[in-house]
C-alpha positions in Angstrom: 70.3 -50.3 6.1 69.2 -46.9 4.9 68.7 -44.3 7.2 66.8 -40.9 7.1 67.5 -38.1 9.1 64.4 -35.8 10.6 63.8 -33.2 13.4 64.9 -35.1 16.4 65.6 -38.8 14.7 66.2 -41.1 12.4 63.9 -43.1 10.1 65.1 -46.7 9.1 63.2 -47.7 5.7 63.9 -49.8 3.0 62.5 -50.4 -0.6 61.3 -53.1 -2.9 60.0 -52.7 -6.8 62.1 -50.2 -9.3 59.2 -49.2 -11.2 55.7 -48.9 -10.7 53.9 -45.6 -8.5 54.9 -45.3 -4.9 53.0 -46.8 -2.1 54.2 -45.7 1.6 53.2 -48.8 3.8 52.4 -48.2 7.4 52.7 -50.3 9.6 50.3 -51.3 13.0 50.8 -51.5 16.8 51.6 -49.0 17.1 54.9 -49.8 18.2 55.8 -53.2 16.3 58.2 -51.8 13.8 57.6 -52.8 10.1 59.3 -55.9 10.2 56.1 -58.2 11.0 55.0 -56.9 7.6 57.9 -59.0 5.9 59.3 -60.6 4.0 55.7 -61.4 3.1 54.5 -57.7 1.6 57.7 -57.4 0.2 55.4 -58.9 -3.0 53.9 -55.4 -3.6 57.4 -54.9 -4.9 56.0 -56.7 -8.0 54.0 -53.8 -9.2 54.8 -50.8 -7.4 57.5 -49.1 -5.8 56.8 -50.4 -2.1 58.3 -48.2 0.5 58.4 -49.8 4.6 59.7 -48.1 7.1 59.8 -47.8 10.9 57.9 -45.3 12.6 59.7 -43.2 15.3 60.4 -44.7 18.4 59.7 -48.3 16.8 62.3 -51.0 15.0 65.3 -49.5 13.9 64.5 -45.8 13.9 66.2 -43.6 16.5 64.3 -40.6 18.5 64.5 -38.3 21.2 61.3 -38.4 23.6 60.6 -34.6 23.1 58.0 -35.3 20.2 55.8 -37.2 22.2 53.7 -34.9 23.5 51.9 -34.3 19.7 52.8 -37.8 18.4 50.2 -38.2 15.8 51.1 -34.7 14.2 55.3 -35.6 13.8 54.2 -39.0 12.6 52.5 -36.9 10.1 55.3 -34.8 9.4 57.9 -38.0 9.3 55.6 -39.2 6.4 55.9 -36.5 4.5 59.9 -36.0 5.0 59.9 -39.8 3.5 58.0 -38.8 0.3 60.2 -35.1 -0.1 63.4 -37.4 0.5 62.2 -40.0 -2.3 61.1 -37.1 -4.5 57.4 -37.9 -5.2 55.1 -35.0 -5.6 52.0 -37.9 -4.7 52.1 -41.3 -3.2 49.4 -44.0 -2.0 49.3 -44.8 1.2 48.7 -48.4 2.8 48.0 -48.8 5.8 47.4 -51.8 8.1 46.0 -51.9 11.4 46.6 -49.0 13.2 48.4 -47.7 10.1 44.8 -47.1 8.8 44.7 -44.3 11.6 48.1 -43.0 10.3 47.4 -43.1 6.5 44.1 -41.2 7.3 45.4 -38.6 9.6 48.1 -37.9 6.9 45.8 -38.0 4.1 43.8 -35.2 5.6 46.8 -33.1 6.6 48.2 -33.5 3.0 45.7 -34.3 0.5 47.4 -32.6 -2.3 50.4 -35.3 -1.8 48.0 -38.5 -1.9 47.3 -40.2 -4.5 45.3 -43.3 -3.5 44.3 -44.9 0.1 44.2 -48.8 1.2 43.1 -50.0 4.3 44.1 -53.6 5.2 42.4 -55.1 8.5 42.6 -51.1 9.9 41.8 -50.4 13.2 38.7 -48.0 14.1 39.5 -44.1 12.7 38.3 -42.8 16.0 39.4 -42.5 19.3 35.8 -43.5 20.6 35.5 -46.7 18.2 39.3 -47.6 18.8 38.5 -47.5 22.5 35.1 -49.3 22.2 36.9 -52.1 20.3 39.8 -52.4 22.4 37.6 -53.1 25.0 36.1 -56.0 23.2 39.4 -57.2 22.0 40.3 -57.4 25.6 37.4 -59.6 26.2 38.1 -62.2 23.5 41.9 -63.0 24.0 42.9 -65.2 26.7 45.4 -63.9 29.0 46.3 -66.6 31.2 49.4 -67.2 29.4 50.3 -63.8 29.0 50.0 -62.7 32.4 52.4 -65.0 33.3 54.9 -64.0 31.0 54.5 -60.2 31.6 55.6 -60.8 35.5 58.9 -62.5 34.3 62.1 -60.3 34.3 62.8 -61.4 31.1 59.9 -59.9 29.6 60.4 -56.4 32.1 64.0 -56.2 30.4 63.0 -56.5 26.8 64.3 -59.8 26.1 63.2 -60.5 22.5 62.9 -64.1 22.9 60.5 -63.7 25.5 58.7 -60.7 23.3 58.5 -62.5 20.7 57.1 -65.7 22.5 54.5 -63.5 24.3 53.4 -62.0 20.4 53.0 -65.5 19.2 50.6 -66.3 21.9 49.0 -63.3 21.8 48.5 -63.2 17.9 47.1 -66.9 17.3 43.7 -65.1 18.2 44.3 -63.0 15.1 44.1 -65.4 12.6 41.9 -67.8 10.9 44.1 -70.8 11.7 45.8 -69.7 15.2 49.1 -72.2 13.7 49.8 -69.7 11.3 51.2 -67.5 13.7 54.4 -69.0 13.5 54.7 -67.4 10.3 54.9 -63.9 11.7 58.4 -62.3 11.4 58.3 -61.0 14.9 62.0 -60.6 15.7 63.1 -57.5 17.0 66.4 -55.6 19.0 66.2 -55.7 22.8 65.9 -51.9 22.4 63.1 -52.3 19.9 61.6 -54.9 22.4 61.4 -52.3 25.1 60.4 -49.3 22.9 57.3 -51.5 21.6 55.3 -51.5 24.4 56.2 -47.5 25.5 55.1 -46.6 22.0 52.2 -48.5 22.4 51.4 -46.8 25.8 52.1 -43.5 24.5 49.5 -43.6 21.9 47.0 -45.5 24.1 47.4 -43.0 26.8 47.6 -39.9 24.5 43.8 -40.9 22.5 42.5 -41.8 25.8 43.1 -37.8 26.7 43.2 -36.5 23.0 40.0 -37.4 21.0 40.3 -38.0 16.9 37.8 -38.4 14.4 38.8 -39.1 11.0 35.1 -39.6 9.4 34.1 -36.5 8.9 37.4 -35.1 7.3 37.2 -38.2 4.8 33.6 -37.9 3.9 35.0 -34.7 2.0 37.6 -36.5 0.7 37.9 -37.2 -3.2 40.7 -39.8 -3.0 40.3 -43.3 -4.2 40.2 -46.1 -1.3 40.4 -49.9 -0.9 39.4 -51.3 2.3 40.0 -54.8 2.8 38.8 -57.1 5.9 39.3 -60.6 7.1 35.6 -62.3 8.1 37.7 -63.7 10.9 39.3 -60.9 12.1 39.4 -59.8 15.9 38.5 -56.5 14.5 34.6 -56.6 14.0 33.4 -56.2 10.1 31.3 -53.0 11.1 34.3 -50.8 11.7 35.6 -51.7 8.3 32.2 -51.1 7.0 31.9 -47.4 8.4 35.4 -46.7 6.8 33.8 -47.6 3.5 30.8 -46.0 4.0 32.5 -42.8 5.0 35.0 -42.7 2.0 32.9 -41.9 -1.2 35.3 -43.2 -3.4 35.8 -46.9 -2.0 35.7 -50.1 -2.7 35.0 -52.7 -0.4 36.4 -56.2 0.0 36.0 -58.8 2.7 38.2 -61.5 2.3 36.9 -65.3 3.4 38.6 -67.9 6.3 40.9 -64.6 6.7 41.8 -63.3 10.1 44.4 -59.6 10.9 47.0 -60.8 8.7 46.0 -61.4 5.1 49.3 -61.8 3.7 49.7 -64.6 5.5 46.1 -65.9 5.3 45.4 -65.2 2.2 48.0 -63.9 0.3 47.0 -64.4 -3.1 43.8 -62.8 -2.5 45.2 -59.8 -1.1 48.0 -58.7 -3.8 45.7 -59.8 -6.6 43.0 -56.9 -5.0 46.1 -54.2 -4.5 47.4 -54.7 -7.7 44.2 -54.3 -9.2 43.1 -51.1 -7.4 46.6 -49.8 -8.3 46.3 -50.3 -11.9 
């Protein structure tokens, strides 16, 4: 286990691959930790130096609470701390789901340190669009079983097995084939299970009160970008199309018969696209 000490905490990270350009992977949630991307996404290490980390407050990372008044800025600083610690002047960023927001904010804050951008099933990149998508998602997910689990004492206490059961049901809607939800790595420690929902609520509450919009800044960027979406994702395609239309030097790929987790649904196509883009 490798930990990087940062102001107010420690970040857990792990790497795959010994050569190739550095690629920092930003997990979604927010709140899940990078574990759900592995082991499948370790395939990136075959053609890059792939860096996975648990964002502050998630997974195995450790943090005090004093950063939570400005979480987006602190997350950007954490990314830059990792870049510096690993000795890279420039890194490429891959943001999955909500990780697309963090990747965008970092690229706008530190464009001189970004080589390329990869969006894999990214959520929308403005608070207005995200809240709109969130309302859409609430309408299509069957919450009957989830509400029962939420009311149990095990759930409230952060029992890892209960949290895992909750997510396996929740994420069925996110797959082209619901049974593939069983292939997700959702094991977490009791503390990570408790923090998971706290971090999600923190960011949801923050964006509800502090509007952000990455689109205006991204219109002016010269960074090459790859936008990947699944035609059966819970996130409607018009959001990824907007990202593509916004970023001048972007390539857009829609993977067929694919939901929110292409590294499980359509892994071969996903990794081929990313390898080709990274060159």
